[in-house]
C-alpha positions in Angstrom: 46.9 -149.9 -154.7 46.7 -148.3 -151.3 45.8 -144.6 -150.9 48.7 -142.3 -151.5 49.1 -140.0 -148.5 51.9 -137.9 -150.1 50.4 -134.6 -151.2 49.8 -134.4 -154.9 52.3 -132.5 -157.1 51.6 -128.9 -157.9 50.4 -129.8 -161.4 48.4 -132.9 -160.4 44.6 -132.9 -160.4 43.2 -135.2 -157.7 39.7 -136.4 -157.3 39.1 -138.4 -154.1 35.6 -139.9 -153.8 34.3 -141.0 -150.4 31.2 -143.0 -149.7 30.0 -145.0 -146.7 27.2 -146.9 -148.5 24.8 -143.9 -148.0 26.7 -140.7 -148.4 29.0 -138.9 -150.8 31.9 -136.4 -150.6 34.6 -135.4 -153.1 37.9 -133.8 -152.2 39.7 -132.3 -155.2 43.2 -130.9 -155.6 43.0 -128.1 -158.2 46.8 -127.4 -158.3 49.4 -125.7 -156.3 47.9 -126.9 -153.0 44.5 -125.4 -153.6 41.5 -127.6 -152.9 37.8 -127.9 -153.4 35.3 -130.0 -151.4 32.1 -131.1 -153.1 29.3 -132.3 -150.6 30.0 -134.0 -147.3 29.6 -137.3 -145.4 30.8 -138.2 -142.0 32.6 -141.1 -140.3 30.2 -143.0 -138.1 32.7 -143.5 -135.2 33.5 -139.8 -134.9 30.7 -137.9 -136.7 33.4 -135.7 -138.3 33.5 -134.9 -142.0 35.7 -137.3 -144.0 37.1 -134.4 -146.0 38.7 -132.9 -142.9 40.2 -136.2 -141.9 41.7 -136.8 -145.3 43.2 -133.3 -145.6 44.8 -133.8 -142.2 46.3 -137.1 -143.3 47.8 -135.2 -146.3 49.1 -132.4 -144.0 46.9 -129.9 -145.8 45.6 -127.0 -143.7 41.8 -126.4 -144.1 42.6 -122.9 -145.1 43.8 -124.2 -148.4 40.2 -125.2 -149.3 39.1 -122.4 -151.7 35.7 -123.7 -152.6 33.0 -125.8 -150.9 30.2 -126.8 -153.3 26.9 -128.2 -152.0 25.4 -129.8 -155.1 21.9 -130.2 -153.4 20.5 -130.7 -150.0 19.8 -134.4 -149.8 21.0 -135.7 -146.5 23.5 -138.2 -148.0 25.3 -135.2 -149.5 25.3 -132.8 -146.5 26.2 -134.7 -143.4 28.7 -132.7 -141.4 28.6 -129.8 -143.8 28.3 -127.1 -141.1 31.4 -128.5 -139.4 33.2 -128.5 -142.7 32.2 -124.9 -143.4 33.4 -123.8 -139.9 36.8 -125.4 -140.4 37.4 -124.1 -143.9 37.0 -120.5 -143.0 38.6 -119.1 -146.2 36.4 -121.1 -148.6 33.8 -119.6 -150.8 30.4 -121.4 -150.4 28.4 -122.4 -153.4 24.9 -123.8 -153.4 22.3 -124.4 -156.1 20.4 -121.4 -157.4 17.4 -123.6 -157.8 16.3 -124.2 -154.2 13.3 -126.3 -153.7 10.1 -124.8 -152.1 11.0 -125.8 -148.6 14.6 -124.8 -148.9 13.6 -121.4 -150.1 11.5 -120.8 -147.1 14.3 -122.0 -144.8 16.7 -119.7 -146.5 14.5 -116.6 -146.0 13.8 -117.5 -142.4 17.4 -118.1 -141.6 18.2 -114.6 -142.8 15.3 -113.0 -141.1 15.8 -114.5 -137.6 18.6 -115.3 -135.2 17.1 -118.7 -134.6 15.1 -120.8 -137.0 12.7 -123.6 -136.3 13.7 -126.2 -138.8 12.4 -129.7 -139.1 15.1 -132.2 -138.3 13.1 -134.9 -140.2 13.6 -132.8 -143.4 17.4 -132.8 -143.9 17.2 -130.2 -146.8 15.8 -127.5 -144.5 17.6 -128.5 -141.3 21.1 -128.7 -143.0 20.5 -125.4 -144.9 19.6 -123.6 -141.6 22.7 -125.0 -139.9 24.8 -124.0 -142.9 23.6 -120.4 -142.9 24.3 -120.2 -139.2 27.8 -121.5 -139.7 28.5 -119.2 -142.7 27.6 -116.0 -140.8 28.8 -113.0 -142.7 30.6 -115.0 -145.4 29.2 -114.8 -148.8 27.1 -117.6 -150.2 27.0 -117.8 -154.0 24.1 -119.3 -155.9 25.1 -121.5 -158.8 23.5 -121.6 -162.2 24.6 -123.1 -165.5 27.6 -121.4 -167.1 28.9 -120.0 -163.8 32.7 -120.2 -163.5 33.4 -121.2 -159.9 37.2 -121.2 -160.2 39.9 -120.1 -162.7 43.6 -120.2 -162.1 46.8 -121.2 -164.0 44.7 -122.7 -166.9 42.4 -124.7 -164.7 38.7 -123.8 -164.8 35.7 -125.2 -163.0 32.3 -124.6 -164.8 28.9 -125.3 -163.5 26.8 -127.2 -166.0 23.6 -127.1 -163.9 21.0 -126.2 -162.6 19.5 -125.0 -165.8 17.8 -121.6 -166.2 14.4 -123.3 -166.2 15.2 -125.0 -162.9 16.1 -121.7 -161.3 13.0 -119.9 -162.8 10.7 -122.7 -161.7 12.1 -122.7 -158.2 11.6 -119.0 -157.8 8.2 -119.0 -159.3 7.1 -121.7 -156.9 8.3 -119.8 -153.9 6.8 -116.5 -155.1 3.5 -118.3 -155.8 3.3 -119.5 -152.2 4.0 -116.0 -150.8 1.2 -114.6 -153.0 -1.2 -117.5 -152.0 -1.9 -118.0 -155.7 -0.1 -121.2 -156.3 -2.8 -122.5 -158.6 -2.0 -119.7 -161.0 1.6 -120.9 -161.3 0.8 -124.6 -161.4 1.9 -125.1 -165.1 5.3 -123.4 -164.6 6.0 -124.1 -161.0 5.2 -127.7 -160.4 7.4 -129.1 -157.6 11.0 -129.6 -158.5 12.8 -132.8 -157.5 16.1 -131.8 -155.7 18.1 -133.9 -158.2 17.0 -131.6 -161.0 18.5 -128.7 -159.0 21.8 -130.5 -158.4 25.1 -128.9 -159.5 27.1 -130.9 -162.0 30.7 -129.6 -162.6 33.1 -129.6 -165.5 36.8 -129.3 -164.5 39.5 -128.8 -167.1 43.1 -127.6 -166.9 43.7 -127.6 -170.7 44.9 -131.2 -171.0 42.7 -133.1 -168.6 38.9 -132.9 -168.1 36.7 -134.3 -165.3 32.9 -134.5 -165.2 31.4 -134.6 -161.8 27.8 -135.7 -162.3 26.4 -135.1 -158.8 22.9 -136.6 -158.6 21.7 -134.8 -161.7 18.9 -136.7 -163.5 17.3 -136.9 -166.9 14.0 -135.1 -167.1 11.0 -135.4 -169.5 11.3 -131.6 -169.6 14.1 -130.7 -172.1 14.9 -127.5 -170.2 15.8 -129.5 -167.0 18.5 -132.0 -166.0 21.0 -133.5 -168.4 19.0 -132.6 -171.5 19.3 -128.9 -170.6 23.1 -129.4 -170.2 23.3 -130.9 -173.6 21.3 -128.1 -175.2 23.5 -125.4 -173.5 25.4 -123.9 -176.4 28.0 -122.1 -174.3 29.0 -124.9 -172.0 32.6 -126.1 -172.1 33.1 -128.8 -174.8 36.2 -130.7 -173.8 35.5 -134.3 -173.1 36.1 -136.0 -169.8 38.7 -138.7 -169.1 37.3 -139.2 -165.5 33.5 -139.4 -164.9 31.9 -139.3 -161.5 28.7 -141.2 -162.4 25.6 -139.3 -161.5 23.0 -140.5 -159.0 24.8 -143.7 -157.8 24.6 -145.2 -161.3 20.8 -145.3 -161.5 19.0 -145.4 -164.8 17.4 -142.0 -164.2 20.8 -140.4 -164.1 22.0 -141.9 -167.3 21.8 -140.2 -170.7 23.3 -141.9 -173.8 24.1 -138.5 -175.4 26.1 -137.4 -172.3 28.2 -140.5 -172.8 28.6 -139.9 -176.5 29.3 -136.2 -176.5 30.7 -135.3 -173.1 33.0 -138.2 -172.3 36.1 -139.6 -174.0 35.9 -143.1 -175.4 36.2 -145.5 -172.5 36.6 -143.1 -169.7 37.5 -144.1 -166.1 34.2 -144.1 -164.1 33.7 -143.9 -160.4 30.6 -143.9 -158.3 29.2 -144.0 -154.7 26.7 -146.6 -153.8 23.3 -145.8 -152.2 22.2 -148.7 -150.0 18.8 -147.3 -149.1 17.7 -147.9 -152.7 20.1 -150.7 -153.5 21.9 -148.6 -156.1 23.6 -149.4 -158.4 21.7 -152.5 -159.5 23.3 -155.2 -161.6 21.8 -153.8 -164.8 23.3 -150.3 -163.9 26.8 -151.8 -163.4 26.6 -153.6 -166.7 25.5 -150.4 -168.5 28.3 -148.3 -167.0 31.0 -150.9 -167.5 29.9 -151.1 -171.2 31.1 -147.5 -171.9 34.0 -147.4 -169.3 37.6 -148.6 -169.3 37.2 -149.4 -165.6 34.5 -148.8 -163.0 35.2 -148.3 -159.3 32.7 -148.1 -156.5 33.3 -146.8 -153.0 31.5 -149.8 -151.3 30.1 -153.1 -152.6 26.6 -152.5 -154.1 23.9 -153.8 -151.8 22.0 -156.6 -153.7 19.3 -157.4 -151.1 18.1 -156.3 -147.7 20.7 -156.7 -145.0 18.2 -156.5 -142.2 17.9 -159.6 -140.1 14.7 -161.7 -140.4 12.3 -160.9 -137.6 8.8 -161.9 -136.8 6.0 -159.9 -138.2 5.0 -158.6 -134.8 8.5 -157.3 -134.2 8.7 -155.7 -137.6 5.3 -154.0 -137.0 6.5 -152.6 -133.7 9.7 -151.3 -135.2 7.7 -149.6 -138.0 5.6 -147.7 -135.5 8.5 -146.0 -133.8 11.2 -145.7 -136.5 10.9 -143.3 -139.4 13.6 -145.0 -141.5 16.4 -147.4 -140.9 19.6 -148.6 -142.6 22.5 -150.8 -142.0 25.5 -148.9 -140.5 28.7 -150.3 -141.9 31.1 -148.2 -139.9 33.5 -147.7 -142.7 34.1 -145.3 -145.6 35.1 -146.3 -149.1 37.8 -144.1 -150.7 38.8 -143.9 -154.4 41.7 -141.6 -155.1 42.4 -140.6 -158.8 45.4 -138.4 -159.7 45.7 -137.2 -163.2 48.6 -135.7 -165.2 48.6 -135.3 -169.0 45.9 -137.9 -169.5 47.4 -140.5 -167.2 45.2 -141.6 -164.4 46.6 -143.3 -161.3 43.9 -144.9 -159.2 44.3 -145.9 -155.6 41.6 -147.1 -153.2 41.2 -148.4 -149.7 40.1 -151.9 -148.7 36.4 -150.9 -148.8 36.4 -149.7 -152.4 36.9 -151.9 -155.4 36.7 -152.4 -159.2 33.3 -153.5 -160.3 33.3 -157.2 -161.0 
């Protein structure tokens, strides 16, 4: 079914998931023409955030965006974020309270100086510096588990992560570097992977629940990742009919106990692909389809390298001058789900599809 460009009804929840093969953005209608944007990706032909393009197609003013959530600072989740923040001037900005070591330094420097030297080859620091410049005097809120991001007319958005351990560990790591005594903090403050700092969201309006898994992973440390979410005794307990599968369907984002205790039986599952790592793989798709009523992906999963065959000499020359490369598809997959009283209506464009 083609994307419905009529604005959702006042009582409808909408989750629109966008992905270009490497990138992710969610545009959510919270009710009564109030919207949330989670992460950002851009169209290759314009460089503009897909969220702004979609809202314009619906006739929604960017001023109706009440929240912008940046789940973590991987570049496939932040492309065009500063443009989005500028356009949505009334939105509250939420970022993870568990910044990585490099992000913490960028945050401090960005508040201490008018201009910041940030490494363009490290998207987490570069995008964070640009974001803070865009935000200006607007308030940036740090997200930790159990924070209520939004509450209105019975709909509530709760943060399930990052865990208290992730926040403590990130702060200890930064403090250790400032004191030049990092070895004394090594046990507590080993380097955090950004995906263990990512913000997972629970959305519920009393009758319908959605779980947005971001890129949150499972950790061997029970106080981090999905295990910490499961052990949180005060998190919301309603089970989700719609599940944005974490970390592009990869095995390290999957937890059997999340499926058993946080999702309804046979939920509708949606995900973005990640071509750089060929995610999801065939085994990932089979696993997700096993617990889902249907599984949709924004673009066809990449099964093998799409780079043309070249001679070894050419490949070696490319490797010397190119930091990384990927196939640019030039299109954005879009999955639109509107939910009322447990009924999900799914639409998608020609680039997205049901998993075979």
